[in-house]
N, C-alpha and C positions, 0 to 999 in steps of 0.2 A: 408173594402169598402172604396175607394175614393172617399172624398166630390164632388158636382158637383153644377155648378151654376145653376139659376133658368133655364138658356137656355137648358140645360142638357150636357153643354159643360162643359169638365174639366179646370177650373179655371188658367188662365195663370198669369205670374208675365215677362213683358216684360223690359228687361234691357240693356241698352246704354251704357256701360262701358266707351266709350272712344270717343270722338268726330275726333280722327286721321283719316284721311281716304288719300286712294292713288289719289282719283278724289273727284272733288267738282261738284255732281250731280244737275242739275237744280231745279230738285223735292225734295230733302233733305230737310226732314223736322227739321235735328238737328242742319245743318248751320257746317258740317263736312267739311274737305278739310284737303288736304297735308301741311297748315301752321298751322292748328289749333291743339293746345295744350288742354292737360286737361283729367286726367282721374280718376277714380273710385278706390280707392284702396281696393285689395282682399279682407283683413280684414273687410271692411267696406260693403263689398256686402255678405262676408259670414255669418254673422251675419241676413244680410238681409233675405238671404235663409231659414235659419233656421227658424226665424221668418214667413215668407212668408209659409212655410209648415206647420207650426202650427196653421196658417187662412186659410186652406183650398187650398191654392196655389198647384196645381200639376203636371205644368211644366213651362219650364224656357225657353226663349225664347230671342236670345242673338243676337243683331242686333248692329248699328254703329251711326256714325261711322263706320269703317273698322272692325269687330270683330277679325279678323285675324292679325291684329295690337296691339291687347289687349296682353303685355307679359303674363298676368298670366292667360290667358283664360284655358288652360289645367286643374289648379287649380279651377278654377270655375268651370267647368264643372263637375270635379269631386265632388266638392261640394254637387253641386246641386243632382247626383245619389246618395251621401250619406243621402241626407235628403229626397230621394225617387220620387224625381220630374223626368220626363221624359225631354229633351233638344233638342232642337232645334238653329241652327246657319243661322242666315239669312247673305250671304255674296254678293260682286258685282263679286264675281268668280275670278278677275282680280291676285289674288293673290296665287289662289287656286294649290300650288306646293307640290311635296311631303314631304319638308322641313317642309314647313306652315302644312301639313296636317296631317301627321301622327303621331303625340303626342296627337291629337284629335280623330283619327279614332276612338278609341273605346270608347269615352266618349258622342259622339253625336249619337241621336236616330235619327233624322230627318238633313238633308241640304237642305238650299233653296237658291236658287241661282237666282239673280235679271236681268230680261232679259225683257226690254220697248221698242219691235217693232222690225222691220227690220233693218239688221246692221246701215242704216242712221239713223233711227229715235232712236234708238239706241244709237248711237256715239254722235248724237245732246244732247240728254237729260243727257247723262253722261257728255257733253261737255269735249269730249277727243274722237280724231281720233283713230279707231283700239279697242277701249276698245270690242266692239262686239268680232270681232275677237280673241282677247284674252282669252275673258269669254269661249267660245265656243271650242276654243282650250286648256283650262284647264278642261274639261267636262269629258275629258278621266281620270282622276285621281279621280273624281267621281264615274264613272261606277268602277273602278279598287276597289275603296274600298268596292263596294257590297252593302252598304247600300241604305235607302231609300232618294232619292232627288229630288226635283222639282223647277219649276220656279215658282218667281212672278212679276206678270204684272201690273205695274201700268198704272191703268185706266185712261184718261183725257176725255177733250170734244173732241178730234178730234185725238182718235185713235183708237177708235172700231174696225174698219176695220183690225187692224193689229192683233188683238188678234189669229185670225186662222193661221195667220205665226208663231205666239209664240207657240201654242198648238202643231200643227202639227211638229215642232223642236222638244218642248219636246217630242214628240212621238219617232221622228227618234233617238234622242238622248239618249234613255232609262232614263228619267225623269218620275217619278208616278203620279205627279202631275201639275198643276197650278192653284196658287192662284192669283185672279185679285182685287185687292185693286182698290177702289176709291183715285185718287188723297188728300190730306191733306195740302191746304192750312195754314201751320203753318212753321216756318223757313226760307229755304232762297227762298222754292216755294212760299210763301205768295207774293215775294217781285220780280222772276223771271218768275211766272208763273198765277198772280193772274186772267186771263180770263181761265183759262185751266178748273176748275173744273167741272165734269161732271155732266148733268142736268140729268133730272127722264128720256128723250126719251133715252141720249148715256147708262143709267144705263139698261132700260128695253132692249137695243137692244143687250147688253152686253150679260145679263142674256139668251138669246133667244139664241143666236152664241155660249154661253157654254154649253148648253143644247145639241146643233145639233153636235157641236164637238165631245165630251165627249160620245155621243153614234157612231158616228161614229168610232173614235178613240180607244173608251175602254180607256180611260185616264181619270182620276180625275180632273175636269174643278169648280172650287168654286169661285163665286163671292160675296164678301163683301158686299151684299144689299139685302134688302127683299122687294117683290112684294106687290102689293095694296093688293090682298088678302090674304097675311101673315101677313100684317099689320092689318088685320081686325080681321082676326081668330088668332091671337095669341099674342093677348094684356099681359095676362097675363105672357108671356114670355119674354116681351119688358119691362113691366110696375112692378118692385121690392113691393111688397109687405110692407106696413109703419105698424108699425115701423119697421124700418130696425137694424137688429140686429147684423150681420155678412158682414165684408167688401166683400167679395165674393156674397151676393146677390144682392148690387148694381156694383159689380167692377168688374163683371169677366174676367174683362183684367186690370191690373194693373201695370202703365209704371213707369219705374223710369228712371230718362232722366241723361246725362253726368254731371251735376250739383249735382244730389243726390237728387232731387226734386221726390218725390210719384206723380203721376197724375192718377187718376181714368179714365177708361175709355180709353181717347186716349187724344194725345198731345193737341189739341187745347180747352178742358176743361177750363172753367175759372179760372183765379187763386185763386179763394177765395174757390173755391171746392177741392183744393189741401191739402195732407195731410200733407203737411211741407218737411222740409228734414233729410236725412240719416246723414247727418255731427250733426246734434243737437240731435235726438231722433232714438232707435231702430223702426222699422218697427212697431212692434206689439205694441210699446208706441204712436205711430204714429196712428197706427189705433183705438186704444180704444178712444185719444183724441177727434179723428174725429167724432166716432160714438158718442158719450156721448155729443158731443158740437151741435149734431143734424143736422151735414152734409150729413151724409147717407142721411136721410130723406127729406134734400133739393135739392141732384142729384135724388132722387125716384119720388121729384116731378117734379125738373125738365124733368124729363121720360114721366113722368105721363100727363104734358100739351106738350111736343113735341108731343105723341101719339096722344094728343086731336085735335090740332090746323092742326095735318096732316090727319085727319080724320073726320073733322068739314064739309066738303063739300064731293068733289069727290077728294078720295085720291090720290096720284101719282103715276104712271105706277111702278115706282120701287124709294128707297131711300137708303141710305147709313145712317142708325139708328144711329151709334153713332156720326156720322157729324151730325145731325139733332138733337140729343139731347145737343152736345155740342154748336151748335149755337144758342140753343136758352139757355143755362146757359150765354153766354156772352153778347147776346144783347135782344130775346127775352124773357127774364120772369125779375120777379120783383127784387126788392132788398132783403136780407137774410130777414129783418122782416115778409116783405109781404110774402115769400116763407112760412113762419111758419103759416100761417092762411088759405092756399089754402088746403081745406077738400079735404080728402083721396077720392076718385071714386070707387065705391064697386061695 
């Protein structure tokens, strides 16, 4: 039986093998673009996958940069399959041509394509005129593939009213799902979209809209947010038990950025809680050292303190949990020695 995280979701290894991309989106958290170079060697990532599988990670999610521009992508996906992982690829869809897709078709379990609103909104956030039309035209290749594909929609403070357009487009184009991901203010997004992080009202509105559209259209619409009721009812799923003995118990999502840095949960977790670089040690060694140093417990404390602060008075209508934890690790929390003294709440 596959291991699972405390949330019940199969743990995910999210890999960004390259920063090269055909466009330079305003909301890009990795600072990717056409003139950006640098990628991770296949051998390094192959060792990472083997170690990740041993640590209990059961899904490989490849993003970018644009993953279709990563030359060894077929070999990377094949390696993931060898170690027992499901594979997902997230693409902007503009390069989804038969020439690029056919070598991958039998190696991908789920394809995710980014659609960020109406044609005008999408082109604006992609900073490329005609980007929407190009992506939608290439959906015919996704349908011809026959495997499951879905859309990813980045929710900002200003675009919840565009969610209906994206979900209806998904239904019309044969997509099986829409994943709604709140904007992460990291990388290029921090400079270009600093005032666009969705607040609790926008998140709550998106949750309501997602539920209504899913019911009407029969398509899965999932928003990466929890409601106030869920926050109060599921503390045990959000706050890891201490002492933390397994990496997947506190980091059900593990990010490997294009520099080879390993980050628990999400990109903007404090630098002090990163596991280290794959260029220096294998993932299993990084994980063992991180846990031995008490960093797993420190991240669990950050989860605990974020939960306490959010529920101290009136909980927010909705919250992107990883973002709340990351914010606490960066600014809200005490220093490392003080974190060690915070008692566990049972």
